[in-house]
Every structure is written in C-alpha cells, then in structure tokens.
C-alpha positions in Angstrom: 116.7 115.4 95.1 120.2 115.2 93.6 121.2 117.5 90.6 121.2 115.3 88.0 119.5 112.5 88.1 120.2 109.2 86.4 117.8 107.4 84.1 118.1 103.9 82.6 115.9 103.9 79.4 115.7 100.5 77.8 115.6 100.7 74.0 117.7 103.5 72.4 115.4 103.7 69.0 112.2 105.4 70.3 113.7 106.0 73.9 116.6 108.3 72.4 113.5 110.8 72.1 112.8 111.0 75.9 116.5 110.4 76.3 117.4 113.5 74.3 114.8 115.7 76.5 116.0 114.4 79.1 120.0 115.3 78.3 118.6 118.8 77.1 117.2 119.2 80.5 120.3 118.9 82.6 119.9 114.5 83.4 122.1 111.5 82.7 121.0 109.0 80.8 122.3 105.0 80.2 120.6 103.5 77.0 120.0 99.6 77.1 120.6 98.1 73.6 122.5 95.7 71.4 126.0 95.3 71.1 126.9 97.5 67.6 124.0 100.4 69.1 125.7 101.0 72.3 129.2 101.2 70.7 127.7 104.1 67.9 126.1 105.9 70.7 129.7 105.7 72.9 131.1 107.0 70.3 129.3 109.4 68.7 126.1 110.1 70.9 122.6 109.8 69.7 120.8 112.6 67.0 117.2 113.2 67.1 115.6 115.2 64.2 112.7 117.6 65.9 110.4 119.3 63.6 110.1 123.2 64.8 107.4 125.6 63.5 108.4 128.3 61.1 111.5 126.4 60.3 111.9 124.8 56.7 114.4 122.2 57.9 114.1 120.0 61.1 116.4 121.0 64.2 119.1 118.0 65.2 119.7 117.6 69.0 123.2 116.0 69.0 123.6 114.5 72.5 127.0 116.0 72.5 125.6 119.4 73.4 123.6 118.7 76.1 124.1 119.0 79.5 123.4 115.7 80.9 125.7 112.7 80.0 125.2 110.0 77.5 126.0 106.2 77.6 124.8 103.0 76.6 125.4 99.1 77.6 124.3 95.7 77.0 121.6 94.1 79.4 124.0 92.2 81.2 126.5 95.2 82.0 124.1 97.9 84.0 123.4 97.7 88.0 119.5 98.8 87.9 120.0 100.0 91.8 122.6 103.0 90.5 119.5 104.5 89.1 116.6 106.7 90.3 114.2 105.4 87.0 114.0 103.0 84.8 112.0 104.1 81.3 110.8 100.6 79.5 111.1 102.0 76.2 110.9 98.9 73.8 108.2 97.2 72.4 106.7 94.6 74.5 108.0 91.2 72.7 111.4 92.3 73.4 111.2 92.5 77.3 111.1 88.2 77.0 114.4 88.4 75.4 117.3 86.9 76.1 119.4 88.9 78.5 116.7 91.6 78.7 114.5 89.3 80.7 117.0 88.7 83.2 117.7 92.5 83.5 114.0 93.2 84.2 114.1 91.0 86.9 116.4 92.7 88.5 115.0 95.8 88.1 111.9 94.7 89.8 114.3 93.3 93.0 116.0 96.2 92.9 112.5 98.5 93.8 113.8 101.1 91.0 110.5 103.0 89.9 109.8 102.4 86.7 108.0 104.3 83.5 106.7 102.3 80.9 106.5 104.3 77.5 104.9 101.2 75.4 101.8 101.4 73.7 101.0 98.2 75.4 100.9 98.8 79.0 102.8 96.0 81.3 100.7 93.9 83.5 102.1 95.3 86.5 99.9 99.3 86.0 97.2 97.3 84.6 96.9 95.6 88.0 96.7 99.1 89.3 93.3 100.0 87.6 90.6 99.0 90.3 88.4 96.3 89.1 90.0 95.4 86.4 90.5 91.0 85.8 94.2 91.0 84.8 94.4 86.7 84.9 92.7 86.7 82.1 95.2 89.1 80.0 98.3 86.8 80.2 97.8 85.7 76.1 97.8 89.1 75.5 101.6 89.1 76.4 104.6 87.8 74.3 106.1 87.5 78.3 103.8 87.6 81.1 105.9 85.8 83.4 108.6 88.5 82.8 106.5 90.7 84.9 105.6 88.5 87.8 108.5 90.4 90.4 106.9 93.6 90.0 105.4 95.7 92.4 102.5 97.4 90.9 103.2 100.6 92.8 106.4 100.9 91.3 105.4 100.8 87.4 103.6 103.9 85.7 102.5 104.2 81.9 103.7 107.1 79.7 101.7 107.3 76.4 104.2 107.6 73.5 102.0 109.9 71.6 105.0 111.4 69.7 105.8 109.9 66.2 109.3 109.0 65.8 111.2 106.1 63.4 114.8 105.5 62.6 115.1 106.3 58.7 116.4 103.6 57.0 119.5 105.0 55.2 121.0 106.4 58.4 123.4 105.1 61.1 121.4 103.7 64.1 122.0 106.1 66.1 119.8 109.2 64.4 116.1 109.3 65.1 113.7 111.3 63.0 110.4 112.6 64.6 107.2 112.9 62.4 104.8 114.2 64.8 106.3 116.2 68.2 102.9 116.0 70.5 104.1 115.6 74.1 104.4 112.3 76.5 101.5 111.9 79.1 102.6 110.3 82.4 100.6 109.3 85.3 101.4 109.4 88.5 103.2 106.9 90.7 101.0 105.5 94.0 104.1 107.0 96.1 104.3 110.8 96.3 108.0 110.4 96.2 108.2 108.4 93.4 105.9 110.8 91.7 108.1 114.0 92.6 111.0 112.5 90.3 108.3 112.9 87.5 107.3 116.0 88.8 110.8 117.5 88.8 111.3 115.7 85.0 108.4 117.9 84.0 109.6 121.4 85.1 113.2 120.5 84.0 112.3 119.4 80.7 109.8 122.8 80.3 112.6 124.8 81.6 115.2 123.2 78.9 116.3 125.0 75.6 118.7 124.2 73.1 121.1 127.1 70.9 119.8 127.2 67.3 121.8 130.5 64.9 122.9 130.9 68.8 119.8 132.1 70.4 118.1 129.9 72.8 115.4 128.1 71.5 112.7 126.2 73.2 112.3 122.7 71.7 108.8 120.9 70.7 107.7 117.7 73.1 107.1 117.7 76.3 106.5 115.5 79.1 103.3 116.4 80.9 102.4 114.8 84.3 99.0 113.9 85.1 96.9 112.2 88.7 94.6 110.4 86.4 95.6 106.6 85.9 94.0 106.6 82.1 95.4 109.7 80.3 97.8 107.5 78.4 94.5 105.1 77.9 93.6 107.6 75.4 96.0 106.1 73.0 93.9 102.8 72.1 91.4 104.9 70.6 94.2 106.3 68.3 95.8 102.5 67.8 92.7 100.8 67.4 91.3 103.6 65.2 94.7 103.7 63.0 97.6 102.0 63.9 96.2 98.0 64.0 93.8 99.1 60.7 97.0 99.9 59.0 97.4 95.7 59.0 95.8 94.4 56.1 95.2 90.6 55.0 97.9 91.2 52.5 99.6 93.8 53.6 99.5 97.0 55.0 98.3 101.1 54.4 99.1 104.5 55.8 97.8 105.6 59.4 96.2 108.3 57.1 94.3 105.7 54.8 93.5 103.4 57.7 91.6 106.5 59.4 90.5 108.7 56.2 88.8 105.4 54.0 86.1 105.3 55.8 85.9 108.8 58.5 82.2 107.3 60.0 83.7 104.0 61.0 86.8 105.4 62.5 84.8 107.6 64.6 82.4 104.8 65.6 86.0 103.0 66.7 87.3 105.5 68.2 84.5 106.5 70.3 83.6 102.6 71.1 87.2 102.6 72.8 87.1 105.8 74.7 83.8 104.2 76.0 85.6 101.4 77.0 87.9 103.4 78.8 85.6 105.5 80.7 84.0 102.6 81.6 87.5 101.3 83.3 87.3 104.9 85.3 88.4 107.7 83.0 87.4 110.8 83.2 85.4 112.6 79.9 88.2 115.2 79.8 91.2 112.2 79.5 90.1 112.0 76.4 91.9 113.3 72.8 88.9 114.9 70.5 88.3 112.6 67.3 88.9 115.6 65.5 91.9 116.3 66.7 93.0 112.7 66.2 91.8 113.0 62.7 93.5 116.1 61.2 96.9 114.4 62.8 96.3 111.5 61.0 96.4 113.6 57.6 99.8 114.0 58.0 101.1 110.0 58.9 102.0 109.1 55.3 103.3 105.7 56.5 101.9 102.4 57.7 102.3 101.6 61.5 105.2 100.1 63.2 103.1 97.0 63.8 102.1 96.7 60.4 105.3 97.2 59.2 106.8 94.7 61.2 104.5 92.1 60.1 105.3 93.0 56.6 108.9 92.1 57.4 108.1 88.7 59.5 108.1 89.6 62.8 106.3 86.7 64.9 105.2 88.6 67.8 103.9 92.4 67.8 102.3 93.9 70.6 98.8 93.8 70.9 97.1 96.5 72.4 94.4 95.8 70.0 93.9 92.1 71.9 94.2 93.5 75.1 91.5 95.9 74.4 89.0 93.5 73.3 89.6 91.2 76.2 89.0 94.1 78.8 85.7 95.2 76.5 84.4 91.4 77.0 85.0 91.6 80.8 82.8 95.0 80.5 80.2 93.2 78.1 81.1 95.1 75.4 81.8 94.2 71.9 82.7 95.6 68.1 82.5 93.6 65.1 85.1 96.3 64.1 87.4 95.5 66.6 87.0 91.6 66.4 87.7 91.9 62.4 90.9 94.0 63.2 92.3 91.5 65.9 91.4 88.7 63.3 93.5 90.0 60.9 96.3 90.2 63.0 95.9 86.8 64.7 95.7 85.3 60.8 99.1 87.5 59.7 100.7 86.3 63.1 100.1 82.7 62.7 101.2 82.9 58.6 104.4 84.5 59.9 105.3 81.9 62.1 104.5 79.3 59.9 107.0 80.6 57.7 109.5 79.5 59.4 
C-alpha cells in the first residue's frame, strides 16, 4: 500500500471532521462541494474546532498544518478512478442533485471502495444484510436509482456518531465539534479493501497535533469492526432523539426530546435495538441507553433533520421511515415510532406544498 492514500470525500461540511483526521494521519483528501466552498477550501483549507479534555477552549485544527494535502472541486471536476477510497459524507437527499448523481454513477462504474458516513445507510449496503428485502425500501430514499450500479461488496457504512455543526456566523470552511466521539466503520467484504480501513484506523490513532509546542493526541478516532451491524447502533439514537426533535409546529432540542419522558425514550431505544438484533446484530454491538441518555444531556440544539424541516426542506434523510419499514418486514411495530414517522411525513408535505 502506498505511503499516502488519496481519499475523495463527497461533502465538505460534516466530511471535514473525518477529512481533518485523515490529513493529520498523513493522507491526501479532496472534497467535493459547491463552487464557493471549493474556492474557500483551496485558498484557506479547512478549520475544525475540537473540544479537548482539560482545556477551556477548543483546539482548532487547520489543514495547512497537517501532513496530508487538502483540496476541493466540484462534482464535474474529479476522476474517481484516481482515488483509493471514497467517503460519502453528504446527507442522502443530496446524492440525487444534478452533477452529484452523475459523479456517484462514475464512482460505481470505477469500482472504487466507498465508505458511507451518512445516518441513512445507502441501498447497496443494505443489500449486504442477510434476509433483508431491500426492494420494498426504495421510497425511503430521495433518489434510489442513484445507487443502482453499485456493487454492494464495495460499499461499507461508517456511523457518524461525532456531533458537529458549521457555526452560522463563520466562513463555510469552519466546523465546530460538539461531541467528539468516534467513527465506527464496518468491514468490506474484501480483505484488501478492509486493509485500507485498518490502515486509516492505525494512522489516525498514531497521529498527533502540536498544541503549545507539544505533540498532543486529539479525540475522534476511526474504529473498524467486523460486524455489519455496529453502525446500526446509531438507529436507536436517531429514533429516540433526533427525529423526535421534530414537532408538529416546530422543534425541540435532542436533550428535551430524550429527557422529557425518559421511560418512553428508553422504550423506543430498546425496541429499535431489538429490531437490529433480529437482523443479526450481537448484543455487544449496542450502545447502552444510559450512555446515550447521558450524552444527550449536552445536546442542547435540535437535530439537523429538525432544523432542516424548520428551514423549509422538501427532503431529509428518512432513517425513521426506514426503521419502520424494516421492522414491518419482521412483524414489529411501535406506536411511538409510527407517531414520529407521521409527524415527519406531515412536515415534509407542508414544506412541499408551501413552494
């Protein structure tokens, strides 16, 4: 394997967190993004602000100080065949956008291994799950046809557990991390492609960043797992917190969505985990509810899905609907999940009717 891997990251918002860690580990990253973002990244790089234990202020990672190279381009200006790995770091509805859908098709036809960093697992990854009928899941996706040429063996899933936002009063190349947890990625079918993930895991673990003249370990690692189901542990969190931020007339914080009725939250969380275990997950794959509930204490803003709906979005990632439909295949229902799906459906319908 070559000294520096070349990685294409589709999405420069959330993707810049993983991108910064990859460049810190010595690898080269090219972001696919909008023209104004690409110009800013090519002139000033990316800046990621991480909370670090025992420090009052966050540490800012600037790509200019990292060992790997940083670049950006529009979707029409990249050749996917030149990259060792593609990271899918945009939200699912964006993959149906003009230019992006064509790039996605070129990636599929180039046979480059892809690591999805979406909450919504792409259809090719779901096809890797034994016994799952993916033919009934198309309507959970904004653009299901965009995934039709992918070989499922070349697609894996990385759980986007770290919480991060672009500060509204900052330039578009700045990302602020609120919860610096780890990315958890499932292996590929092929050992050679899995070896790429292992290399990245090891290199990120070994990387250090200079702070006040001292080489310092920073949070947010990449953790490789043999189980296909480890990234699905995020589903319990999404259904318990993120989608319940969506209200019929607005939004509440993740903190309030979880802690307003802790026993109801626990029931939803455990029901989703039961579903994931019925698909083949091990009990060891789950994150305990108590750990999630404790983390939610610090999540004082609405989820990105709730914010998007408040801003008039006509499409969002529908993990809520995906979980509901997969559960139906297994004869499982929960009124609280049906209620959430109905509220999100109604908000989307209202947004689409308004324009």
